[in-house]
Structures are given as C-alpha cells and as structure tokens.
C-alpha positions in Angstrom: 0.0 0.0 0.0 2.8 2.4 0.8 4.5 1.7 -2.5 1.3 2.3 -4.3 0.8 5.7 -2.6 4.4 6.7 -3.5 3.8 5.7 -7.1 0.6 7.8 -7.5 2.3 11.2 -7.6 4.8 9.8 -10.1 1.9 8.5 -12.3 0.2 11.9 -12.1 3.4 13.6 -13.2 3.8 11.3 -16.2 0.1 11.9 -17.2 0.7 15.6 -16.9 3.7 15.5 -19.2 1.7 13.5 -21.7 -1.3 15.8 -21.6 0.7 19.0 -22.1 1.8 18.2 -25.7 -1.6 16.9 -26.6 -3.2 20.1 -25.3 -0.8 22.2 -27.3 -1.5 20.1 -30.4 -5.3 20.6 -30.0 -4.7 24.3 -29.4 -2.7 24.7 -32.6 -5.5 22.9 -34.5 -7.8 25.8 -33.9 -7.7 28.4 -36.7 -5.4 31.4 -36.0 -4.3 30.1 -32.6 -0.8 29.6 -33.9 -0.7 33.2 -35.2 -1.8 34.4 -31.8 0.8 32.3 -30.0 3.6 33.5 -32.3 2.7 37.2 -31.8 2.6 36.7 -28.0 6.0 34.8 -28.1 7.5 37.7 -30.0 6.0 40.2 -27.5 7.4 38.3 -24.5 10.8 37.9 -26.0 10.9 41.6 -26.9 9.9 42.5 -23.3 12.4 40.1 -21.7 15.3 40.9 -24.1 14.6 44.6 -24.6 18.0 45.8 -23.3 19.7 43.4 -25.8 17.7 43.8 -28.9 16.7 47.5 -28.8 19.1 49.5 -31.0 19.0 52.5 -28.6 17.9 53.4 -25.1 14.2 54.4 -25.2 14.9 57.9 -23.7 18.0 58.7 -25.7 17.4 61.9 -27.7 19.1 62.5 -31.0 18.5 66.2 -31.5 19.9 66.2 -35.1 17.3 63.5 -36.1 14.0 64.8 -34.8 11.0 63.4 -36.7 13.3 61.4 -39.0 11.3 59.0 -41.2 12.0 55.2 -41.1 15.4 54.4 -42.4 18.3 52.0 -41.9 19.5 54.0 -38.9 16.0 54.2 -37.4 13.8 51.4 -38.7 10.6 53.0 -37.4 11.8 56.6 -37.5 12.1 59.0 -34.5 9.7 61.1 -32.6 9.6 64.9 -32.0 12.4 64.6 -29.4 14.6 62.5 -31.6 14.0 59.2 -29.7 14.1 55.9 -31.7 10.5 54.6 -32.1 11.5 51.0 -32.5 13.4 51.1 -29.1 10.4 52.7 -27.4 8.0 50.2 -28.8 10.2 47.3 -27.6 10.4 48.8 -24.1 6.7 49.6 -24.2 6.0 45.9 -24.5 7.4 45.5 -21.0 4.8 47.9 -19.6 1.9 46.4 -21.5 2.8 42.8 -20.4 3.4 43.9 -16.8 0.1 45.8 -16.6 -1.8 42.8 -18.2 -0.3 40.2 -15.9 -0.7 42.2 -12.7 -4.1 43.5 -13.5 -5.4 40.1 -14.4 -3.8 38.7 -11.3 -5.5 41.3 -9.1 -8.9 40.5 -10.7 -8.4 36.8 -10.3 -7.2 37.0 -6.7 -10.2 39.1 -5.7 -12.9 37.9 -8.1 -12.4 34.2 -7.9 -12.8 33.8 -4.1 -15.8 36.1 -4.2 -17.4 34.1 -7.0 -16.7 30.8 -5.2 -18.1 32.0 -1.8 -21.1 33.6 -3.5 -22.0 30.5 -5.6 -21.4 28.0 -2.8 -23.3 29.7 0.0 -26.0 31.5 -2.0 -28.7 33.3 -0.1 -28.2 36.8 1.3 -24.4 36.6 1.1 -24.8 35.8 -2.6 -27.2 38.8 -3.1 -24.8 41.2 -1.3 -21.7 40.1 -3.3 -23.5 40.1 -6.6 -25.2 43.4 -6.1 -21.8 45.0 -5.4 -20.4 43.4 -8.5 -23.4 44.6 -10.5 -22.9 48.1 -9.2 -19.3 48.1 -10.4 -20.3 46.7 -13.8 -23.0 49.4 -14.2 -20.3 52.0 -14.4 -18.5 52.1 -17.9 -15.2 50.4 -17.4 -13.0 53.2 -18.8 -14.9 55.8 -16.7 -14.4 53.8 -13.5 -10.7 53.3 -14.4 -10.3 57.0 -15.0 -11.9 57.7 -11.6 -9.7 55.3 -9.7 -6.5 56.6 -11.4 -7.6 60.2 -10.8 -8.1 59.4 -7.1 -4.9 57.5 -6.7 -2.7 59.6 -9.0 -0.9 58.6 -12.3 1.6 55.8 -12.1 2.2 52.3 -13.2 1.1 50.7 -9.9 -2.1 52.7 -9.8 -3.0 51.9 -13.4 -2.6 48.2 -12.7 -4.8 48.5 -9.6 -7.5 50.5 -11.5 -7.6 47.9 -14.4 -7.6 45.0 -11.9 -10.5 46.5 -9.9 -12.6 47.2 -13.0 -12.0 43.6 -14.2 -12.9 41.9 -10.9 -16.7 41.6 -11.4 -16.3 39.7 -14.6 -14.3 36.9 -12.9 -16.6 36.9 -9.8 -19.7 36.4 -11.9 -18.0 33.8 -14.2 -16.8 31.7 -11.2 -20.2 32.1 -9.4 -22.0 30.7 -12.5 -19.7 27.7 -12.7 -19.9 27.1 -8.9 -23.7 27.0 -9.0 -23.4 24.1 -11.4 -20.5 22.3 -9.7 -22.0 22.4 -6.2 -24.9 20.2 -7.2 -22.7 17.3 -8.4 -22.3 14.0 -6.7 -18.7 14.4 -5.6 -19.6 17.6 -3.7 -22.5 15.8 -2.0 -20.1 13.0 -1.1 -17.6 15.4 0.4 -20.3 17.0 2.5 -21.5 13.5 3.6 -17.9 12.7 4.7 -17.8 15.8 6.9 -15.6 18.0 4.8 -15.5 21.6 5.9 -16.9 24.3 3.6 -13.4 25.8 3.1 -12.1 22.5 1.8 -15.1 21.9 -0.4 -14.8 25.3 -2.0 -11.1 25.5 -2.6 -10.2 21.8 -2.9 -13.2 20.2 -4.6 -14.9 23.2 -6.4 -12.1 25.5 -7.5 -10.2 23.0 -9.6 -13.4 22.3 -11.6 -14.1 25.9 -12.5 -10.7 26.9 -13.7 -11.3 26.3 -17.5 -13.4 29.4 -18.0 -11.0 31.4 -15.8 -8.1 30.4 -18.1 -10.1 31.6 -21.1 -11.1 34.9 -19.5 -7.6 35.5 -18.3 -6.3 35.4 -21.9 -9.1 37.8 -23.0 -8.5 39.9 -19.9 -4.9 40.4 -21.0 -6.2 42.0 -24.2 -8.5 44.2 -22.3 -5.7 45.3 -19.9 -3.4 46.2 -22.7 -6.1 48.2 -24.4 -7.2 49.9 -21.1 -3.6 50.9 -20.2 -3.1 52.4 -23.7 -6.4 54.3 -23.3 -5.4 55.7 -19.9 -1.9 56.7 -21.2 -3.5 58.2 -24.3 -5.7 60.3 -22.1 -2.7 61.5 -20.1 -3.4 59.9 -16.7 -1.7 56.6 -17.2 2.0 55.8 -16.8 3.8 59.2 -16.8 6.7 60.0 -19.1 9.5 59.3 -19.8 8.5 55.7 -19.4 7.7 54.5 -22.9 4.1 53.2 -23.3 2.2 52.6 -26.5 -0.7 54.7 -25.4 1.6 57.6 -24.4 3.4 57.3 -27.8 0.0 57.5 -29.6 -0.8 60.6 -27.6 2.4 62.4 -28.4 2.3 61.4 -32.0 -1.3 62.4 -32.6 -0.6 66.1 -33.4 2.0 65.0 -36.0 -0.3 62.7 -38.0 0.1 64.6 -41.3 3.8 65.5 -40.8 5.0 62.2 -39.3 2.4 59.5 -39.5 4.8 56.8 -38.2 4.6 58.3 -34.7 1.0 57.0 -34.3 1.1 54.2 -36.9 3.7 51.9 -35.2 2.4 52.1 -31.6 -1.2 51.7 -32.9 -0.1 48.6 -34.8 1.6 47.2 -31.7 -1.6 47.6 -29.7 -3.7 46.2 -32.5 -1.5 43.1 -33.0 -1.2 42.4 -29.2 -4.9 42.7 -28.5 -5.7 40.5 -31.6 -3.2 37.9 -30.5 -4.6 37.5 -27.0 -8.2 37.3 -28.5 -7.1 34.6 -30.9 -5.5 32.6 -28.1 -8.5 33.2 -25.8 -10.9 31.9 -28.5 -8.7 28.9 -29.1 -8.5 28.1 -25.4 -12.3 28.3 -25.2 -12.7 25.8 -28.1 -10.2 23.4 -26.6 -11.4 23.5 -23.0 -15.1 23.4 -23.8 -15.9 19.7 -24.4 -18.9 20.4 -26.7 -16.9 22.8 -28.9 -14.0 20.5 -28.8 -16.1 17.6 -30.2 -17.6 19.8 -32.8 -14.1 20.8 -34.0 -12.9 17.3 -34.0 -10.5 17.9 -31.1 -11.9 15.0 -29.0 
C-alpha cells in the first residue's frame, strides 16, 4: 500500500507530461491560434530581451534626427524629441505585459474567491456580493478606471490597480455561475457527507473544476488590460513619461499625423496586434477547454 501511494504522484506527473503536448496540439488545430501564440511569443521575447535587442535606449534623444522617417538607422523613425521609435515600442512591451499580468492577477485573486463563496453559500451573502459586482459593472469600465487613477494619481502601480478592480466583477460572476453548477454534483455531495469543511469543499473540490473558464477569461483579460492601459496613457493619466508606453506614444504622435504618421502608426499597430493575438488565443482556449466545442471541431 505504501509503494502504491508513493507511485501515485509519479503517475500523475507522467500523465501531466503526456497531456501537455496533446493540449498544445489541440490548441494549434484551432484556426489562428498559432498566429496568436507566435505574436505573443515575439512580444514576450521583446519585453524580456529589450535591453539586448533595442538599438537605442528608449529615452536617448538624437537632436539632429528629430522626426526622422523610417530608415536603416531608425527602422521605425524617430519622434519629435529624436527618440528611436523601435526602441520605445520594444520597451513599451514591458509595460503592456506587466500591466496585463498584474491587472489580471488582481482581478483573479479578488474575483475568484468572491465568486466561489457567492456561488457555494448562496442566499443573502450571494445577493450582497453580486449586487456589489453589478454596481461596479454598471459604471462604464474606462470611466471607472479613470476615476480610480484620478483618485490614486498617475503611475504604473495605480494603473494596474485600476484595471484590476474594474475587471474583478467579470471573474466573480463567471466563477459564481460555474460554482452554482458544480456544487450540485455528486462528488460535492459525497464530500459533504464525509464531513468535509466548507473551506475544503470550496477550494479543494470546487475551485479545480471551475478553472477552465478562468483560463479563457484570463487570456481575454490580458487583451483588455493592454487596451485599457493604452487608453489611460493616451488620455494622459496613465503611466507618466519618460516611461515608454504605447498609449503615451500615440498621444504624443497624434498632433503629427500629417507630418510624421509613423509616430502613431507603429504604436497603434503594436496595440492592435497584441490585442488581436490574445483574443485569438482566448478563443482557441475556449474551443479546446469546452468539451462540446472540442467535439464539434474534432479535437476530441
């Protein structure tokens, strides 16, 4: 019996290693998933290796080359201060990824427990939590984010908090809906009959069975976070200069659209491709993780 118990974790590890390549193969079968993953991979590598691949430092000013068009020296041209656009876009990827990861993390850490507790207990507690979430959702997202950043002040940390708070109700409602279904299943009833505590049932038996929609929403939430950060920076209350952000670059390049269109074109393209990539991956994850869609697509 002891040998069998020791072998179980090893068996689980082997099964996990076998499932990972199969999951990736199924993911790549979904149309445009590979394109999304490739763009995200390029984005991540650019952010991680920014100091090695960027041709210039993002705040270095070349006074003699202000508003220089794209050339061999400056592949994406320079801005009104003579800063290399390519270098600023590469470093801007760091901000976009960091904001996306932290903002989604905040939303998950706050929203998931609220959704689990609300769905499991129900009753008045469910009503109170969901009405608070409804109140937050009733305010337009960008308006609420603007209000939070205005109250806390501009800055990278405050932008991440604002986006995370505005995203929390989505995760809370999503987890609550899944929990309402899971709590009626036989293994939850069996856990209750065996005397399991509510905390154990919620976080050991229920939480692992509601993670699939959270994974999908997390990918889509990254796209929203990138777009929200760009919007706040474009409005001038996001990450303050000289930190390079795609939204801030759009704002500074907007007055030069006719004279130097590359100032807005390249950061706009970076935002567009990043949001599109995360949406592609989110849709693919939904197709793979949903058994009904997976069977319809021939993935199972």
